[in-house]
Backbone as CSV, one residue per row, in Angstrom:
resi,resn,N_x,N_y,N_z,CA_x,CA_y,CA_z,C_x,C_y,C_z
1,MET,121.573,3.764,113.109,120.127,3.574,112.930,119.728,4.042,111.540
2,PRO,119.096,3.174,110.735,118.726,3.566,109.365,117.650,4.626,109.369
3,PRO,117.671,5.519,108.398,116.649,6.579,108.332,115.284,5.983,108.049
4,PRO,114.239,6.617,108.556,112.892,6.100,108.297,112.558,6.166,106.819
5,SER,111.790,5.176,106.358,111.396,5.165,104.955,110.404,6.282,104.684
6,VAL,110.479,6.834,103.487,109.602,7.922,103.087,108.771,7.449,101.904
7,SER,107.493,7.598,102.002,106.595,7.225,100.905,106.021,8.485,100.291
8,PRO,106.456,8.825,99.069,105.950,10.056,98.435,104.446,9.988,98.233
9,ILE,103.758,11.002,98.661,102.310,11.041,98.485,101.915,12.406,97.941
10,ASN,100.752,12.453,97.365,100.237,13.719,96.849,99.744,14.589,97.978
11,ASP,99.862,15.890,97.787,99.420,16.843,98.806,97.934,17.127,98.611
12,ASN,97.102,16.139,98.937,95.667,16.272,98.734,94.909,16.042,100.035
13,GLU,95.448,16.491,101.114,94.819,16.240,102.400,93.666,17.201,102.653
14,ALA,92.670,16.710,103.389,91.509,17.540,103.717,91.906,18.617,104.716
15,GLY,91.306,19.784,104.602,91.645,20.889,105.482,90.603,21.118,106.544
16,ALA,90.539,22.354,107.058,89.589,22.708,108.112,88.183,22.794,107.532
17,PRO,87.163,22.809,108.399,85.785,22.934,107.906,85.613,24.205,107.092
18,PRO,84.861,24.155,105.968,84.700,25.329,105.111,83.860,26.393,105.781
19,PRO,84.043,27.647,105.416,83.217,28.719,105.981,81.775,28.591,105.510
20,GLU,80.852,29.016,106.352,79.437,28.909,106.010,79.058,29.857,104.873
21,LYS,79.612,31.064,104.880,79.293,32.052,103.858,80.571,32.462,103.142
22,LEU,80.408,32.738,101.852,81.553,33.100,101.033,81.100,34.160,100.042
23,SER,81.753,35.331,100.075,81.386,36.393,99.150,81.814,36.015,97.736
24,PRO,81.213,36.623,96.694,81.628,36.328,95.319,83.123,36.538,95.087
25,VAL,83.654,37.637,95.634,85.087,37.901,95.449,85.922,36.818,96.107
26,ASP,85.547,36.439,97.336,86.275,35.377,98.030,86.174,34.059,97.271
27,ALA,85.017,33.779,96.688,84.824,32.535,95.941,85.686,32.511,94.684
28,ILE,85.791,33.661,94.000,86.625,33.735,92.805,88.095,33.559,93.171
29,ILE,88.518,34.247,94.240,89.907,34.112,94.689,90.193,32.675,95.099
30,MET,89.243,32.039,95.777,89.417,30.649,96.177,89.567,29.751,94.958
31,GLY,88.765,30.015,93.910,88.862,29.221,92.691,90.201,29.395,91.991
32,VAL,90.676,30.633,91.920,91.974,30.891,91.301,93.084,30.218,92.087
33,ARG,93.008,30.284,93.411,94.040,29.668,94.248,94.000,28.151,94.166
34,PHE,92.797,27.585,94.085,92.663,26.130,94.070,93.141,25.547,92.746
35,TYR,92.841,26.237,91.639,93.118,25.677,90.329,94.342,26.266,89.644
36,SER,95.054,27.183,90.286,96.194,27.785,89.602,97.254,28.236,90.602
37,ARG,98.344,28.744,90.032,99.441,29.330,90.812,99.489,30.845,90.631
38,LEU,98.445,31.421,90.089,98.440,32.864,89.867,98.469,33.614,91.198
39,PRO,99.160,34.755,91.267,99.177,35.547,92.503,97.803,36.142,92.781
40,THR,97.382,36.089,94.027,96.059,36.602,94.402,96.123,37.538,95.610
41,GLY,97.277,38.094,95.887,97.389,39.026,97.003,97.674,38.325,98.322
42,ASP,97.621,39.098,99.376,97.993,38.612,100.700,96.796,38.314,101.600
43,SER,95.599,38.270,101.029,94.426,37.972,101.852,94.522,36.554,102.399
44,PRO,93.947,36.310,103.588,94.042,34.976,104.202,93.448,33.894,103.305
45,HIS,94.049,32.721,103.324,93.537,31.575,102.584,92.420,30.922,103.401
46,LEU,91.203,31.000,102.889,90.064,30.427,103.590,90.003,28.926,103.364
47,PRO,89.468,28.178,104.333,89.274,26.738,104.120,88.390,26.500,102.909
48,LEU,88.668,25.429,102.182,87.959,25.143,100.939,86.461,24.940,101.160
49,ASN,85.677,25.693,100.406,84.229,25.487,100.343,83.909,25.220,98.875
50,PHE,84.028,23.967,98.466,83.935,23.612,97.056,82.557,23.932,96.488
51,GLY,81.523,23.693,97.270,80.166,23.930,96.801,79.907,25.381,96.447
52,LYS,80.433,26.323,97.243,80.255,27.749,96.968,81.257,28.251,95.934
53,MET,82.467,27.716,95.983,83.491,28.144,95.042,83.080,27.866,93.605
54,ILE,82.398,26.745,93.392,82.064,26.331,92.031,81.024,27.260,91.392
55,HIS,80.270,28.007,92.214,79.308,28.978,91.671,80.006,30.002,90.789
56,PHE,81.184,30.422,91.192,81.903,31.490,90.499,83.156,30.973,89.803
57,LEU,83.245,29.657,89.656,84.407,29.070,88.997,84.547,29.511,87.540
58,PRO,83.459,29.765,86.791,83.650,30.265,85.421,84.490,31.544,85.357
59,VAL,84.288,32.436,86.317,85.076,33.676,86.338,86.542,33.359,86.623
60,ALA,86.778,32.488,87.597,88.150,32.089,87.910,88.804,31.413,86.712
61,SER,88.041,30.597,85.985,88.589,29.901,84.814,88.980,30.879,83.714
62,LEU,88.204,31.931,83.543,88.563,32.951,82.556,89.878,33.621,82.933
63,LEU,90.059,33.912,84.208,91.306,34.530,84.673,92.485,33.582,84.482
64,ILE,92.256,32.299,84.708,93.322,31.308,84.579,93.709,31.105,83.118
65,GLY,92.740,31.148,82.222,93.005,30.819,80.829,93.324,31.985,79.924
66,VAL,93.165,33.213,80.403,93.293,34.364,79.515,94.717,34.555,78.995
67,PHE,95.733,34.302,79.815,97.110,34.531,79.377,97.560,33.528,78.313
68,PRO,97.290,32.218,78.475,97.599,31.297,77.371,96.834,31.631,76.095
69,ALA,95.569,32.048,76.226,94.786,32.416,75.046,95.386,33.633,74.349
70,LEU,95.811,34.620,75.125,96.441,35.805,74.537,97.770,35.460,73.877
71,THR,98.459,34.465,74.395,99.709,34.013,73.791,99.466,33.496,72.377
72,ILE,98.374,32.753,72.213,98.013,32.265,70.879,97.761,33.434,69.933
73,LEU,97.017,34.419,70.398,96.727,35.584,69.567,97.993,36.336,69.195
74,LEU,98.879,36.526,70.156,100.100,37.295,69.919,101.026,36.586,68.939
75,LEU,101.320,35.306,69.213,102.220,34.567,68.331,101.581,34.314,66.964
76,GLY,100.260,34.074,66.984,99.575,33.861,65.717,99.606,35.091,64.831
77,ALA,99.565,36.270,65.451,99.604,37.518,64.679,100.929,37.688,63.945
78,PHE,101.990,37.088,64.474,103.306,37.164,63.833,103.565,35.984,62.901
79,GLY,102.560,35.136,62.709,102.695,34.023,61.774,103.581,32.894,62.245
80,VAL,103.740,32.743,63.552,104.557,31.653,64.088,103.879,30.321,63.794
81,GLN,104.678,29.289,63.529,104.160,27.967,63.168,103.174,27.468,64.223
82,SER,102.051,26.908,63.770,100.920,26.636,64.654,101.222,25.617,65.749
83,LEU,101.941,24.548,65.432,102.242,23.541,66.456,103.176,24.115,67.534
84,PHE,104.083,24.995,67.110,104.959,25.659,68.083,104.129,26.543,69.016
85,VAL,103.191,27.294,68.438,102.326,28.161,69.246,101.510,27.331,70.228
86,ALA,100.949,26.229,69.748,100.149,25.371,70.616,100.973,24.818,71.761
87,THR,102.194,24.404,71.480,103.070,23.851,72.518,103.396,24.900,73.574
88,VAL,103.730,26.109,73.127,104.037,27.193,74.069,102.827,27.525,74.927
89,ALA,101.653,27.620,74.317,100.438,27.978,75.045,100.064,26.906,76.069
90,ILE,100.151,25.650,75.678,99.802,24.560,76.596,100.824,24.466,77.727
91,ALA,102.094,24.683,77.402,103.118,24.692,78.451,102.873,25.834,79.435
92,MET,102.495,27.012,78.918,102.177,28.139,79.790,100.982,27.807,80.679
93,SER,99.972,27.172,80.099,98.802,26.783,80.882,99.185,25.828,82.003
94,ALA,100.086,24.883,81.700,100.523,23.932,82.720,101.263,24.626,83.860
95,VAL,102.067,25.619,83.511,102.785,26.371,84.553,101.788,27.143,85.419
96,ILE,100.818,27.783,84.780,99.837,28.581,85.514,98.989,27.714,86.432
97,THR,98.582,26.545,85.964,97.714,25.661,86.763,98.495,24.716,87.667
98,GLY,99.815,24.765,87.579,100.595,23.805,88.341,100.454,22.397,87.788
99,ALA,100.094,22.283,86.504,99.874,20.984,85.838,98.938,20.107,86.664
100,MET,97.937,20.728,87.245,97.034,20.022,88.158,96.269,18.903,87.455
101,ALA,95.646,19.227,86.318,94.872,18.211,85.598,95.793,17.166,84.987
102,GLU,96.946,17.589,84.480,97.891,16.642,83.889,98.386,15.631,84.925
103,ASP,98.742,16.123,86.097,99.203,15.235,87.164,98.078,14.302,87.611
104,ALA,96.866,14.836,87.691,95.723,14.022,88.093,95.472,12.899,87.096
105,PHE,95.586,13.206,85.789,95.358,12.185,84.773,96.418,11.090,84.862
106,GLY,97.682,11.490,85.048,98.741,10.500,85.191,98.528,9.616,86.404
107,ASP,98.185,10.217,87.541,97.919,9.433,88.752,96.733,8.506,88.558
108,ALA,95.683,9.008,87.908,94.489,8.186,87.686,94.805,6.999,86.790
109,MET,95.599,7.206,85.734,95.958,6.097,84.851,96.779,5.053,85.581
110,ASP,97.723,5.508,86.396,98.524,4.569,87.187,97.645,3.747,88.121
111,GLY,96.766,4.424,88.847,95.966,3.736,89.841,94.910,2.839,89.248
112,LEU,94.157,3.363,88.288,93.032,2.600,87.740,93.488,1.352,86.997
113,PHE,94.613,1.452,86.279,95.031,0.338,85.431,96.277,-0.377,85.947
114,GLY,96.875,0.135,87.022,98.056,-0.517,87.577,97.787,-1.346,88.815
115,GLY,96.578,-1.249,89.374,96.246,-2.003,90.586,95.275,-3.133,90.286
116,HIS,95.304,-4.157,91.149,94.456,-5.326,90.926,93.189,-5.312,91.769
117,ASP,93.113,-4.408,92.744,91.894,-4.271,93.534,91.752,-2.816,93.974
118,VAL,90.630,-2.496,94.631,90.351,-1.107,94.988,91.423,-0.542,95.907
119,ALA,91.810,-1.296,96.931,92.792,-0.804,97.900,94.121,-0.489,97.219
120,ARG,94.561,-1.381,96.335,95.831,-1.167,95.659,95.734,-0.002,94.678
121,ARG,94.614,0.127,93.985,94.442,1.251,93.053,94.511,2.581,93.782
122,LEU,93.860,2.678,94.925,93.889,3.912,95.700,95.289,4.192,96.243
123,GLU,95.991,3.138,96.629,97.354,3.300,97.128,98.271,3.840,96.034
124,ILE,98.173,3.272,94.840,98.990,3.735,93.718,98.640,5.168,93.355
125,MET,97.352,5.484,93.344,96.906,6.817,92.954,97.409,7.883,93.921
126,LYS,97.592,7.516,95.177,98.047,8.476,96.181,99.551,8.702,96.116
127,ASP,100.271,7.764,95.499,101.721,7.872,95.362,102.052,8.882,94.265
128,SER,102.901,9.851,94.571,103.211,10.909,93.601,104.130,10.435,92.487
129,ARG,104.754,9.266,92.643,105.606,8.736,91.583,104.746,8.148,90.466
130,HIS,105.243,8.242,89.225,104.490,7.746,88.082,105.114,6.475,87.528
131,GLY,104.261,5.504,87.219,104.688,4.297,86.543,104.464,4.419,85.052
132,THR,104.469,3.276,84.362,104.333,3.286,82.905,103.007,3.889,82.464
133,TYR,101.910,3.469,83.090,100.611,4.033,82.729,100.583,5.542,82.978
134,GLY,101.189,5.963,84.069,101.208,7.383,84.392,102.002,8.195,83.392
135,VAL,103.149,7.667,82.962,103.972,8.374,81.981,103.227,8.505,80.658
136,LEU,102.604,7.403,80.225,101.793,7.467,79.006,100.620,8.432,79.186
137,GLY,100.098,8.493,80.411,99.002,9.401,80.715,99.424,10.861,80.714
138,LEU,100.714,11.115,80.796,101.223,12.481,80.673,101.523,12.840,79.220
139,ILE,102.069,11.876,78.482,102.498,12.146,77.110,101.314,12.241,76.154
140,ALA,100.419,11.249,76.203,99.332,11.182,75.220,98.413,12.407,75.259
141,PRO,97.935,12.853,76.443,97.074,14.042,76.454,97.794,15.297,75.975
142,PHE,99.076,15.423,76.300,99.823,16.600,75.844,99.902,16.612,74.326
143,MET,100.192,15.458,73.732,100.281,15.386,72.274,98.931,15.676,71.624
144,LEU,97.876,15.117,72.188,96.541,15.338,71.620,96.147,16.808,71.687
145,ARG,96.489,17.469,72.769,96.159,18.889,72.897,96.979,19.725,71.923
146,VAL,98.262,19.401,71.775,99.091,20.143,70.825,98.565,19.980,69.405
147,ILE,98.216,18.744,69.025,97.753,18.494,67.658,96.407,19.166,67.394
148,THR,95.460,18.993,68.315,94.131,19.576,68.092,94.173,21.094,68.145
149,LEU,94.857,21.643,69.147,94.932,23.102,69.245,95.751,23.676,68.104
150,GLY,96.836,22.999,67.737,97.642,23.471,66.615,96.868,23.484,65.313
151,THR,96.005,22.483,65.113,95.169,22.454,63.921,94.226,23.647,63.886
152,LEU,93.639,23.968,65.035,92.745,25.122,65.101,93.499,26.427,64.876
153,ILE,94.702,26.527,65.427,95.501,27.744,65.256,95.847,27.953,63.784
154,ALA,96.148,26.859,63.079,96.478,26.970,61.658,95.296,27.517,60.864
155,LEU,94.087,27.216,61.310,92.894,27.718,60.632,92.601,29.168,61.006
156,SER,92.679,29.457,62.320,92.404,30.811,62.798,92.885,30.957,64.236
157,PRO,93.925,31.742,64.471,94.387,31.946,65.847,93.310,32.547,66.753
158,VAL,92.488,33.423,66.206,91.429,34.029,67.015,90.425,32.979,67.453
159,ALA,89.940,32.174,66.499,88.987,31.119,66.830,89.607,30.110,67.786
160,ALA,90.866,29.757,67.543,91.535,28.768,68.386,91.640,29.241,69.831
161,SER,92.020,30.501,70.024,92.184,31.020,71.387,90.857,31.045,72.135
162,ILE,89.786,31.460,71.448,88.469,31.529,72.084,87.926,30.136,72.370
163,LEU,88.019,29.244,71.387,87.475,27.895,71.556,88.230,27.130,72.632
164,TRP,89.540,27.313,72.694,90.309,26.631,73.744,89.965,27.196,75.117
165,LEU,89.819,28.511,75.193,89.490,29.148,76.466,88.167,28.621,77.015
166,VAL,87.130,28.571,76.176,85.824,28.125,76.670,85.770,26.616,76.841
167,SER,86.574,25.873,76.077,86.627,24.420,76.252,87.243,24.066,77.605
168,ALA,88.342,24.727,77.942,88.977,24.495,79.234,88.069,24.944,80.373
169,LEU,87.367,26.053,80.160,86.434,26.563,81.176,85.318,25.558,81.447
170,LEU,84.683,25.061,80.386,83.583,24.116,80.566,84.084,22.782,81.124
171,ALA,85.261,22.346,80.684,85.815,21.089,81.187,86.069,21.162,82.691
172,ARG,86.630,22.282,83.148,86.874,22.457,84.576,85.567,22.507,85.356
173,GLN,84.543,23.098,84.750,83.253,23.244,85.427,82.469,21.937,85.447
174,ALA,82.604,21.134,84.392,81.811,19.910,84.281,82.443,18.717,84.989
175,ALA,83.754,18.704,85.138,84.435,17.554,85.729,83.946,17.191,87.134
176,PRO,83.576,18.176,87.977,83.078,17.808,89.308,81.764,17.035,89.313
177,ILE,81.185,16.728,88.147,80.013,15.857,88.130,80.348,14.516,88.777
178,VAL,81.623,14.164,88.753,82.072,12.938,89.423,81.754,13.003,90.913
179,ALA,81.950,14.190,91.513,81.670,14.361,92.938,80.182,14.479,93.227
180,VAL,79.383,14.748,92.200,77.927,14.788,92.355,77.360,13.376,92.352
181,MET,77.882,12.541,91.457,77.299,11.226,91.210,77.900,10.111,92.055
182,LEU,79.139,10.301,92.525,79.820,9.213,93.242,80.321,9.684,94.597
183,PRO,80.347,8.795,95.594,80.892,9.154,96.908,82.412,9.107,96.884
184,PRO,83.085,9.753,97.847,84.538,9.644,97.924,84.972,8.196,98.097
185,ALA,86.029,7.807,97.401,86.508,6.431,97.461,87.388,6.184,98.674
186,ARG,87.899,7.265,99.291,88.727,7.114,100.492,88.261,8.119,101.537
187,SER,88.676,7.900,102.764,88.210,8.732,103.870,89.055,9.979,104.065
188,ASP,90.211,10.058,103.382,91.057,11.243,103.492,91.250,11.834,102.110
189,GLY,91.946,12.970,102.016,92.193,13.608,100.732,91.236,14.757,100.473
190,ALA,91.533,15.512,99.422,90.747,16.705,99.111,89.317,16.357,98.755
191,SER,89.127,15.268,98.012,87.779,14.893,97.601,86.922,14.495,98.790
192,ALA,87.515,13.765,99.728,86.775,13.381,100.928,86.449,14.605,101.771
193,GLY,87.391,15.555,101.838,87.142,16.774,102.598,86.029,17.601,101.996
194,ALA,85.945,17.607,100.658,84.888,18.356,99.993,83.553,17.640,100.087
195,GLY,83.582,16.302,100.177,82.356,15.523,100.277,81.618,15.440,98.948
196,ILE,80.393,14.955,98.986,79.573,14.859,97.792,79.062,16.248,97.425
197,LEU,79.260,16.638,96.184,78.855,17.962,95.714,77.350,17.972,95.457
198,ALA,76.660,18.961,95.997,75.217,19.065,95.813,74.892,19.375,94.356
199,GLN,73.824,18.764,93.845,73.418,18.994,92.460,73.126,20.468,92.197
200,LYS,72.528,21.140,93.166,72.190,22.553,92.990,73.447,23.394,92.819
201,ASP,74.456,23.167,93.670,75.707,23.922,93.556,76.374,23.652,92.217
202,PHE,76.374,22.396,91.794,76.979,22.032,90.515,76.275,22.737,89.359
203,ALA,74.953,22.754,89.389,74.170,23.350,88.303,74.347,24.857,88.236
204,ILE,74.442,25.513,89.396,74.582,26.971,89.416,75.842,27.413,88.662
205,GLY,76.911,26.685,88.817,78.136,27.027,88.098,78.151,26.521,86.675
206,LEU,77.499,25.362,86.423,77.555,24.762,85.094,76.762,25.558,84.060
207,VAL,75.613,26.097,84.444,74.733,26.765,83.484,75.431,27.923,82.763
208,PRO,76.046,28.888,83.464,76.723,29.970,82.732,77.921,29.483,81.931
209,ALA,78.644,28.485,82.445,79.786,27.944,81.706,79.328,27.286,80.413
210,LEU,78.236,26.528,80.484,77.704,25.860,79.307,77.151,26.877,78.300
211,ALA,76.489,27.904,78.808,75.932,28.936,77.924,77.049,29.662,77.169
212,LEU,78.127,30.021,77.869,79.243,30.710,77.223,79.906,29.806,76.192
213,PHE,80.090,28.555,76.540,80.697,27.592,75.613,79.855,27.451,74.346
214,CYS,78.560,27.270,74.507,77.673,27.089,73.359,77.674,28.322,72.457
215,PHE,77.636,29.497,73.064,77.617,30.731,72.280,78.893,30.877,71.451
216,MET,80.045,30.670,72.094,81.311,30.835,71.382,81.519,29.728,70.353
217,ALA,81.084,28.506,70.675,81.222,27.404,69.715,80.355,27.638,68.490
218,LEU,79.143,28.125,68.701,78.279,28.448,67.565,78.895,29.547,66.706
219,LEU,79.492,30.528,67.352,80.051,31.676,66.654,81.289,31.314,65.855
220,PHE,82.165,30.465,66.440,83.465,30.211,65.813,83.607,28.825,65.188
221,ALA,82.698,27.891,65.514,82.830,26.531,64.986,81.585,26.040,64.256
222,GLY,80.406,26.547,64.632,79.184,26.137,63.963,78.384,25.127,64.762
223,PRO,77.110,24.939,64.410,76.204,24.096,65.197,76.567,22.612,65.190
224,ILE,77.062,22.102,64.062,77.389,20.664,64.014,78.579,20.366,64.918
225,ALA,79.594,21.224,64.882,80.755,21.038,65.752,80.355,21.144,67.224
226,LEU,79.475,22.085,67.527,78.983,22.212,68.902,78.248,20.946,69.330
227,PHE,77.392,20.435,68.451,76.648,19.215,68.761,77.600,18.054,69.033
228,LEU,78.633,17.901,68.193,79.608,16.831,68.393,80.353,16.999,69.715
229,ALA,80.740,18.235,70.028,81.457,18.488,71.271,80.612,18.102,72.482
230,LEU,79.329,18.457,72.462,78.446,18.122,73.571,78.214,16.616,73.663
231,ILE,78.047,15.949,72.512,77.863,14.499,72.502,79.100,13.795,73.039
232,PHE,80.276,14.222,72.581,81.526,13.647,73.079,81.634,13.830,74.594
233,GLY,81.322,15.035,75.064,81.453,15.324,76.486,80.515,14.494,77.340
234,VAL,79.244,14.430,76.955,78.268,13.650,77.723,78.639,12.172,77.706
235,GLY,79.041,11.675,76.539,79.418,10.271,76.438,80.620,9.923,77.301
236,LEU,81.612,10.795,77.316,82.807,10.542,78.124,82.514,10.632,79.618
237,CYS,81.648,11.558,80.015,81.245,11.626,81.429,80.567,10.329,81.853
238,PHE,79.660,9.833,81.021,78.954,8.584,81.319,79.939,7.425,81.422
239,PHE,80.865,7.337,80.453,81.867,6.265,80.464,82.760,6.353,81.711
240,TRP,83.199,7.564,82.048,84.109,7.750,83.178,83.435,7.370,84.496
241,LEU,82.176,7.746,84.652,81.441,7.395,85.869,81.284,5.886,85.986
242,LYS,80.999,5.215,84.889,80.872,3.760,84.901,82.203,3.096,85.241
243,LEU,83.271,3.616,84.669,84.602,3.055,84.919,84.993,3.212,86.389
244,LEU,84.746,4.394,86.956,85.094,4.638,88.352,84.247,3.776,89.291
245,THR,82.990,3.612,88.960,82.129,2.761,89.778,82.645,1.331,89.790
246,ARG,83.078,0.861,88.650,83.545,-0.524,88.527,84.901,-0.729,89.181
247,LEU,85.825,0.208,88.990,87.196,-0.001,89.451,87.475,0.559,90.846
248,LEU,86.753,1.615,91.252,87.012,2.241,92.550,85.817,2.195,93.494
249,GLY,84.624,2.142,92.943,83.424,2.241,93.775,83.207,3.641,94.303
250,GLY,83.856,4.634,93.702,83.745,6.028,94.146,84.694,6.899,93.359
251,GLN,85.000,8.068,93.906,85.848,9.024,93.200,86.898,9.608,94.117
252,THR,87.950,10.161,93.502,88.994,10.890,94.214,89.231,12.205,93.482
253,GLY,90.024,13.074,94.075,90.359,14.325,93.414,91.057,14.096,92.086
254,ASP,91.902,13.056,92.006,92.596,12.766,90.754,91.629,12.382,89.646
255,THR,90.567,11.668,89.973,89.613,11.261,88.934,88.807,12.449,88.417
256,ILE,88.624,13.465,89.251,87.959,14.689,88.791,88.885,15.468,87.860
257,GLY,90.137,15.634,88.264,91.098,16.334,87.424,91.339,15.623,86.101
258,ALA,91.342,14.293,86.126,91.548,13.526,84.897,90.399,13.750,83.925
259,LEU,89.165,13.753,84.433,88.019,13.992,83.568,88.080,15.386,82.965
260,GLN,88.564,16.354,83.707,88.704,17.716,83.171,89.579,17.714,81.926
261,LEU,90.695,17.021,81.974,91.603,16.987,80.835,90.963,16.257,79.653
262,VAL,90.266,15.169,79.938,89.600,14.393,78.880,88.536,15.235,78.177
263,LEU,87.753,15.975,78.949,86.691,16.789,78.361,87.252,17.923,77.511
264,GLU,88.349,18.507,77.923,88.976,19.568,77.124,89.439,19.020,75.777
265,ILE,90.078,17.848,75.792,90.548,17.221,74.560,89.368,16.838,73.674
266,ALA,88.291,16.356,74.279,87.113,15.957,73.512,86.523,17.136,72.753
267,ALA,86.433,18.292,73.419,85.881,19.476,72.760,86.771,19.931,71.610
268,LEU,88.081,19.984,71.839,89.000,20.398,70.783,88.963,19.415,69.606
269,SER,88.832,18.125,69.909,88.764,17.111,68.867,87.517,17.300,68.010
270,ALA,86.388,17.604,68.659,85.148,17.825,67.912,85.283,19.022,66.984
271,PHE,85.964,20.045,67.423,86.104,21.249,66.597,86.964,21.016,65.360
272,ILE,88.002,20.164,65.450,88.873,19.979,64.285,88.273,18.980,63.298
273,LEU,87.305,18.180,63.718,86.707,17.221,62.795,85.985,17.906,61.646
274,LEU,85.484,19.108,61.897,84.755,19.838,60.868,85.487,21.101,60.437
């Protein structure tokens, strides 16, 4: 008897109903666990409450990004070549986050541009294997991040570490706008389990993240660079929402993670232009 066929799929299944109340500490731990592989102790893993978790996601993002940022400072202090430092830092970030955004971008590229209709696009996106679009979707963002971050490191390791930290923080915080504006494209998966994100919950987390980003960008990059970064980010969010509406009629967890990576690259790109 031949063995049953196995179809590789992403581990994005919806879990149990989220808890009604979530303490700040629990929300931060939930954010760290959801977006990274960092150790968080032996406390029980609570069912995902995305709406409450996002309130304190800026704190979780700082914890997730601090070690790669410190790596830039440490290696930069010894005068290590900037592109090498950028590669090491980005690789460390990928290990810490489980390459969550990178994998999401690759899956999104495969699905959005490899399928001929909504059903096929969703099927491809759920498959953990990567095709040509997915491979390019892994290589191109990595190269862009190395080049942009390396350029900033060559100018100032201190500025580069801070600007990258807050860029990644804001990108992670802003990407769920997809879940605010669009319904889930499928009935299963993490995005469907989380449902449509309430505007109030999204705003509560976005405001402090945006304020921190603006302050640090003004301090280390200047007002024109900050303006460009915000324009790039808003424009890309608008474009991404239009693209998802046209090709999927909704959103998935992969499309949120993909936007996170795009927004991070957009901010870094704006900073090196000036």
